C-alpha positions in Angstrom: -101.5 -11.1 -55.8 -99.1 -10.4 -58.5 -96.5 -13.1 -60.0 -92.8 -13.2 -59.5 -90.8 -13.5 -62.2 -87.8 -15.8 -61.8 -84.9 -17.4 -63.7 -82.0 -20.2 -63.4 -79.2 -21.2 -65.1 -79.7 -24.2 -67.2 -77.6 -27.0 -65.3 -74.2 -28.4 -66.6 -74.5 -31.7 -68.2 -72.1 -34.1 -69.6 -71.6 -33.8 -73.3 -73.8 -36.2 -75.1 -76.3 -36.2 -72.6 -79.7 -34.8 -73.3 -81.1 -31.9 -70.9 -84.6 -32.6 -70.2 -85.9 -29.5 -68.6 -89.4 -30.7 -67.9 -87.5 -33.8 -65.8 -85.3 -31.5 -64.2 -87.9 -28.9 -63.0 -90.0 -31.8 -61.9 -87.2 -33.2 -59.9 -86.6 -30.1 -58.1 -90.3 -29.2 -57.5 -90.7 -32.5 -55.6 -87.9 -31.5 -53.7 -89.3 -28.0 -52.9 -90.5 -27.2 -49.1 -93.3 -25.0 -50.9 -92.0 -21.7 -48.8 -92.8 -18.8 -51.0 -89.1 -17.4 -50.0 -87.3 -20.8 -51.2 -86.1 -21.0 -54.5 -87.3 -24.0 -56.5 -84.6 -24.2 -58.8 -80.5 -24.2 -57.8 -79.5 -20.4 -58.1 -82.7 -19.2 -59.0 -83.2 -15.8 -58.8 -86.0 -13.3 -59.0 -85.6 -10.9 -61.9 -89.1 -9.1 -61.4 -91.5 -8.9 -58.5 -94.9 -7.4 -59.7 -96.2 -7.0 -56.3 -93.0 -4.2 -55.4 -94.1 -2.7 -58.8 -97.7 -2.3 -58.0 -97.2 -0.8 -54.5 -98.6 2.9 -54.5 -100.8 2.2 -57.5 -104.6 1.6 -57.5 -104.5 -0.1 -60.6 -101.6 -2.3 -62.0 -101.2 -4.6 -65.0 -98.1 -5.8 -67.0 -98.1 -6.2 -70.8 -94.8 -7.5 -72.3 -92.0 -8.7 -70.2 -88.9 -9.6 -72.3 -85.4 -10.3 -71.9 -82.7 -9.0 -74.1 -80.6 -10.8 -76.3 -77.9 -11.2 -74.1 -80.1 -11.7 -70.9 -78.6 -9.0 -69.1 -81.5 -6.3 -70.0 -85.5 -6.4 -69.2 -88.1 -4.3 -70.7 -91.5 -4.5 -69.8 -94.6 -2.6 -70.2 -96.9 -1.3 -67.2 -100.4 0.2 -67.4 -101.4 2.2 -64.3 -104.5 3.4 -65.5 -106.6 0.8 -66.5 -106.9 2.4 -70.0 -104.7 -0.3 -71.7 -102.0 2.4 -72.2 -98.5 1.4 -71.2 -95.2 2.7 -70.0 -92.0 1.2 -71.0 -89.5 0.4 -68.6 -85.8 -1.3 -69.0 -83.9 -2.6 -66.3 -80.5 -3.8 -66.0 -80.3 -7.7 -64.6 -77.0 -7.5 -63.3 -77.3 -4.5 -60.8 -81.2 -3.9 -60.8 -80.8 -0.2 -62.2 -83.6 0.9 -64.0 -82.1 2.3 -67.6 -85.1 3.6 -68.8 -88.6 4.8 -67.8 -90.9 6.2 -70.4 -92.9 9.5 -69.7 -96.4 9.8 -71.2 -96.1 13.3 -70.9 -93.2 13.7 -73.2 -92.9 10.1 -74.9 -96.7 9.2 -74.7 -98.0 6.0 -74.0 -97.3 2.8 -75.8 -99.8 -0.3 -76.7 -98.7 -3.3 -74.6 -96.1 -5.1 -76.8 -92.5 -4.5 -76.7 -89.8 -6.3 -78.8 -86.1 -6.4 -78.5 -83.7 -5.7 -81.7 -80.7 -8.0 -82.5 -78.8 -6.0 -79.7 -79.4 -4.8 -76.0 -79.8 -1.1 -77.1 -82.9 -1.4 -79.8 -86.6 -1.8 -78.7 -89.6 -1.6 -81.0 -93.2 -0.8 -79.8 -96.4 0.8 -81.3 -98.1 3.5 -80.1 -101.8 4.4 -80.0 -103.6 7.5 -81.7 -106.3 9.6 -79.8 -109.0 6.5 -80.2 -106.4 4.3 -78.9 -105.9 2.4 -82.2 -102.3 1.2 -82.7 -101.0 3.2 -85.6 -97.3 4.0 -85.1 -94.4 1.4 -84.8 -91.0 3.1 -83.1 -87.6 1.9 -82.5 -85.9 2.8 -79.3 -82.1 3.4 -79.4 -81.4 3.3 -75.6 -77.5 3.7 -76.5 -78.4 7.3 -78.3 -81.7 7.8 -76.1 -83.6 8.6 -79.3 -86.8 7.3 -80.8 -87.3 6.9 -84.3 -91.0 6.8 -86.2 -90.8 3.6 -88.4 -94.1 3.4 -89.8 -97.4 5.2 -89.3 -101.0 3.9 -90.7 -103.0 6.8 -91.5 -106.0 4.8 -92.9 -108.5 5.1 -89.6 -110.1 1.8 -90.8 -106.7 0.0 -90.0 -104.4 -0.5 -87.4 -100.9 -1.7 -86.9 -100.6 -5.2 -85.7 -97.2 -5.4 -84.0 -96.9 -9.4 -83.3 -93.9 -11.0 -81.5 
């Protein structure tokens, strides 16, 4: 019941020739045999299978799903409580290893959104307070393994708007 997240390389085309992704995808959709295990596009790979991630959870919902600037890493947030409070995961898309998994007991929960910085080692996200109001913005350095508070909204009538 959960989606598969897939990607495929842009096909090579002659210089001066425009690449229209809509027509390209339409061409391959018309050739697809309709089997869920058969790729639609040439060299397509599944980089995230939410069905596998949802196993052993009574509740499962993804928040953000974002690929890093180099396209070698995937950051995503998952809610397994139903309270719209999320854990952060970072996966190496080359070899499939989990590079980081937040621990709610140590790191606390996050709000839904996560954003990559200019490199593959920096992530930005917001955290909720005890009334689940987004009030803090953090930067996580995956290389150094630390988290830095960048901003905290102390006014209880306001919250942090973290846009993407």
